N, C-alpha and C positions, 0 to 999 in steps of 0.2 A: 385640572385635566390629568388623566392617568397617562403616565409616560409608558411608552412601549418597552417591553423587555428587549434587551439586545439580542441579536441573532444567535450569539453563542449560547446564551442561557436557554433559548428556545430549543435549539437542536440538541443541547446537552440533556434535555428532559425527554427527548424522543427515543424510541427504540430504533436503532440504526441497523441497516442491513450488513451482514457479514460479507466481506469481499475476498474470501479465499479463492484460490485458483486450482485448476485441475493439474495434477502431476502426471506426465506421460513418460514412461521409461523408454528412451530411444533404443530400439532393438533389444529391449529388456533392461538388463543391468550389465552392460558389456564389460565393465571393469572388474566384475566379480565372476563372470562365467562367459563362455563363448557366445557371441551375439546371436540372437534369434533361435536359441535352443530353449528347451523347456526349463533347463536349469537357470538360464538367464531370466526368463519370464518369471519363474517362481521367486527368484531373488528380488526382482523388482516389486512384485506384489507384496512380498514379505517386508520390504523396505518402505511400503506405504504408497506406491504408485497406484493411481486410479485406473490407468490404462497402460498397456505396453504397446509400443509401436513396432510394426513389422512390414516387410516388403513382399510383394508378390510378382512372380513371373509365371508364364504358362509353358509347360513342357511340350515336347513334340506331339504328345498324344493327349493334349488338353487337360492336364492336371495342374492345379494351382500350387506352385512350389514356393515355399517361404525362403527367400534369399534376397539380400540387398543387391548382390552382383549378378549380372547375367551369365558371367563366367564363374564357375564354382571352384576355380583353382585356389583362390586365396583362402577359402574356408575349409576346403576338403582335400586340397592337393591334386585334384583331378581337373585337367584342362578340358572342361566340358561346358558348352553353351546350353543353357536351360532349354531354349526354344528348339534346339537341334538334338535333344537327347530325350529318350523315352523315360517315363517315370520309373519303370521297372529297374532301370539302370541307376537313375539318380538316387533312389531310396537305399541303394547299397553303399553309397558314399557316407563316410562318417566325419564328424567334426572333431576338434582337438580334445573334447571331453568324452569322445566315444559315442555321442548321440548320432543317430542317422539324420539325414536331411528329412524335413517334415513337409507335408502338404497342408493346405488349409483345412481339409477334412480331418487330418490327424490332430491338428490344433484344437478344433472345435470338439472333437470326440474326447480329447484329454481334459478339457476345461468345462465341458457341458454341464456337469453337476457341481461346479464351483461358481455359484452365481455372482460372487463379488469380483470376478475377473472380467475385464473389458479390454477391447482391442481397437487401436487406431491403425488402420490398414492403408498402406501406400500402394497405389497401383503404378507399376512400372510399364510405361508405354513408350513406343518409338515416336519420333516426330510425325510420322505418317499415321499414328493412331493404332499401331499393331501391338499386341494381338487384338483383333476386332471383337472377339468373343469373350474377352476377359470379364466384363461386367455381368454378362449372363451366367458365366460359370460361378462368379461370386454369389449372385442371387441364389443359385441352386444350392450352394453349400450353406449359406446363411439360413435359408428356409429349412433345409434338411435338419439342421441342428437347433432350430428355433433361437437364433442368436440376434434377431432383429433389433432388440433393445440393448445389445451389448457391443455394438460396433459403431465406429465412426470411420470415415474415409478421408484421406487427403492425397493430393496428387499435384504434380507440375502440369498435368494434362487437363485442360478445361474440358476437352471432349470426353475424357473418361468420367469426369464428374457429371457432365450432362447425361451420359448413359446411365450412371448410377442414380440420378434423379428420377429417371424413368423406371429403373428396375427396383430400386428401394427408396421410394420418395420420402419416407419418414426418417431415414438415417442421416445424421449430420454429414455435410460435405464441405471440406476445408481445402481451399486453394493455396498451394505453396508458392509464395511470391518471392522469387529470387531478386526481383527488381520491382520498385513501386510503379514503374511504367506499365507493368502487366495488370495492375489493378484498375478496373473500369466497370461501368454499369453492366456491360455484357457479362462479366464475371459474376457480379452480385445477383444477377437474375437466377443464377444456378446455385450459388454457394450459400452456406449458413455461417461461414467463418473463413478466416485467412490465417496462414502460418507464415510469419515474417521473421527474418533474421534480426537478432538483437542489434545489429549494426544499423538497421533501418528504422527501428521502432522508437517512438517517443510518445509522451502523454497526449499531445495534440492529435497525432495520427490515430491513436487508439480511440479518442473521443469521436473523431470523424467517422471511423469505421463502426463504432457502436451506434452512432446516429443513423447509419445505413443498415442497422440490424445485423451486423457481422460480428461474430465472436473473434477475439484476437488471441492466437497462440503464438508463442515466441520460441525460437530455437537459437542456440548459440553455436559456436564452433566446437561445442562439446568439450570445452576445457574450462568451464566456469570456475571462477575463484570467488573468494568471499566478497570482494569489491563488486563483482558482476552480480552476485546474488542480492547484495544489499540494494543495488540499483533496480534489479528486476522486481523485487518484492514490493517496491514503492510505486510501481506502475499498476494501473487498473487492468491488468491482463486477465484473460479468462483461463489461460493454461500455459504451461511451459513443457517443451519436449527436451529432455535432458539425459545425458549419460550418467547423471548423479541423482537417481530417484530418491535415495535416502536423504540427501541434502535438500532436495526440492521439497520433500515432505516436511522436514524440520522447519524450513522457512514458511511453508504454507500453514503449518500448525501455529506458528507464532502470529502470523497475520490473521488466522481464523479466529483467534481469541480477541481480536480488536474490532471495534466499530469505527467505520470510516465514512466520512461525509465530505463531499466537495464543498468548499466555501471560497469566497473571493472578497477580500477586503484588505485595506492597508492597516497595519498594526505596529505598535512599538512596545518595547519593554520599558515599563516604568519602575525602575529599580536603581538603587545607588551603585550596585555592582553588576558586572557582566555575569551572564548566566551560561551554563554549559549548553551546547547544542549537540545533537546526536545524529549518527548516520541513519538510524531508523528508530522508532519508538519501541520496537520489539526486542532490541538488544542494547541496553544502555551502556554497555561496555565500549561500544563503538562511538568514541567522542569526536566531534568536529570542533571547529574554531568557536570560541565563546561569542555570544551575542552581546554587543555593546548596548548600554541603555540609551533609549531615546533615538535610536536610528531606525528609520522606517523600513518595513519589509512588506511585500505582498504575500498574503497568506492564501494557500491553495487547497489545503485539506485540514480537517479536524480529525484526529485519531484518538480514540479513547481506548486505552490499554489498561486492563485491570482496574477500571474506574478512574484512571488518571488521564486527563486530556492533554494532548500535544498538538501544536500547530506545525504544519509544514511551511517553511519559509524559504525554500529553495530546492534545487535538485539534491535529493538525499540529505536534507538538512531539516531537523526538527527541534523545537523548543517546547518546554513545559508551558502550558497555557497560563499557569499561575503568574500573575504580574504582567502578562502580555495583554495589552488593551487595544481596542479599536482606536484609531487616531481621533475619532469624533469624541471619545471620552477623555482625551488627554487634557483638555482644558479643566476638567473636573478633578482628574487624578493628580496631575503634576504638582499643584500647590502644596500637597501634603507630604511630598517626598522629602525626606531628611529632617522633618520636624520631629518634635518629641510628643509623646502621648502619655497620659496618666491613666492607668486602669482604675475603674470605679466599680464597686459592687458593695452596696450597703449591707448585704447579707453574709458576705464571705471575706476572708482575708486575702484570697487569691482569685484571679480571673482565669477562666478556662481558655486554653489555646486549641487550635484546630490544625488538621494536616494540610488543608488547601482551601482556597476561597470558593471553589466550585464543587458542589456536592460535599461540603465539609463534614468531616468526622472528628469528634473530640479525641484528643490524645492525652497521654499521661504527663502533660506539661502545663504549668500555670505561670502567671505573672503576679507579682505582689502588688496588691492594691495600694495606690498612693505613690508608687515609684515612677520615675520617668524612663521612657524607653524610646529609642529612635525608630522612625518609620523607615524600613529598608526597602520596601516595595509596596505598590498600591494596585488594587484590582477593583474596577467598577463593574458591578453586575446589576444593570438596570438602576433601580433606586438604592441598591445596597452598595456600600463601600467597605472594602476589606483592607487591612493593613498587615504587612509582614513585619513582625518585631521579634527580636531574639531568635530568629531563624524559623519562626512558625507564624500562624495566621490567627487573627481575631477580627471580629466585626467592629466597625467604627462606633457602633452603638455602645460598646463596652468601655469606651475611653473618653477622656477629655483631650482635645487637641490644642497644643500650645503654639499659636502662630507668632513667629518672630519676624521682625523686619529684616530685610536682606536675607530671606530664607535660602537654604542651599539649593532648592529647585531652580531658582533663577540663575545661579552660577552654572548648574548643570546644563540649562538651556543655552546659555551663552557659549558653553564649551562645544556645542554641536557645530560642525562645519556649516558654513552659510548655505551651501548647496543642499544640505539635508534639512536645514531649518525651513527652507522654502517649501519642502514637501509636507511639512507639518502644519496644523492649524495655526492661525496667526495668534501667537501667545504674547507678542510684544505688548499689546494693550492690557493683557492680564497681569503682567509682572511689573510694569512700570509703577503701578500704584503701591507696590511693596516698598518703594522708596519713601513712602509717607506713612507713618504709623496710624494716622487717623482715617485712612481711606479703606473702604470695603468694596468688594466687587461681587458681581453675580455668580462668580465661581463658588461662592459659599452660600448659595441660596438654600441649601439643605440645612444650614446651620443657623443657630441663634447666636450671633456674635456679640461678645462683650468686649468693648474696647478698653484697654488699660494703657497706662503710660508707655510701657515697653513691651507688653506681651498681649496677644490676643488669645483667649481661651474659648472653646466652644464644645458643647456636647452634641454629637450627631444623633439624630433620632430617625 
């Protein structure tokens, strides 16, 4: 009967979807230029932002004014409420870089012939829904400059998004949720996505929202550090709204070059030595606590970066897939750990080594035929068995395996704390026979075993 290939080998052979996220410059690039000025927006786009975020208020005479604050004193020095001031006066106010205040029409006219510029527009409304005509004014401006495919909207006001659904039904509408209590099915009937604080978001919540056909954008307190970015980049977010568009773009590009697939299985490292784990597979300089051999972990994602597979084994913790096996394969893999193997090749004096056991590529390293080498790690790929020896990998078909009584794998197993042993397959019956040199077990069903007084040798085919 043909044995099924393991899940890892199957998905490793598939083309996986890229899971890059959208970068939105919050008010442009406000750390490099005054917020919501053309200089700030230009800097954000130059830094790699897909969208810039901006806020709208309505002037006394129904002009859409770009400003986060309803009072313009902070950004212009003039104590003027937008809704109480005519546009003719507002446009004379200048910001700290000398730019005047801008209307939405000014923005669209400036960027109309720059097709790679897109905008996430926040509608600023009172709790009573004022100004009532904001969405109609937005539609008129969007239509005038033919920006329908270059705008998204987000708002704390569900009523505003409901109005926008009527006015511009094809434009994305994102609900800003300051609290998870505000998320409900009434919201989802209107929205195409939600914008959530990083303090509230987690992988399970994102999955639930995706199941409800909602995209997930995340915003921070706009003081993101490396630790925060390393956490965000490992979540399946659709976008991030950030004061650091260049940093967001750098992390996005790192993630965009990887293939990511959700998986779910228990696994263990079958190795003599602990292996490094990483904050994320996109930057291997960020090292986490080493992974101990034979301790079980729940695997949640497979990430293939530049052809090298990594498993996610915890929050912001990844390990190379080489030597990391499904616990179902542990009974096959573990008996070989710590044994010696002898390379065989009737045609050559040396045996070829490879860089990894998954999608292996030959390297400029060889083993001398006839010499003994210790198995440092084991990888089971379906019917194929691979050994790490001398720091590199080779197929079990290339070697003779020397089975010794009281092999080291048994002592490694006994060294595992009892509570962890219970989480692994029952290997007690597998290893007890090692105490008798004449006993063989089904663990070696792939091998033709030759029993000798003190040593078992087999060539794996």
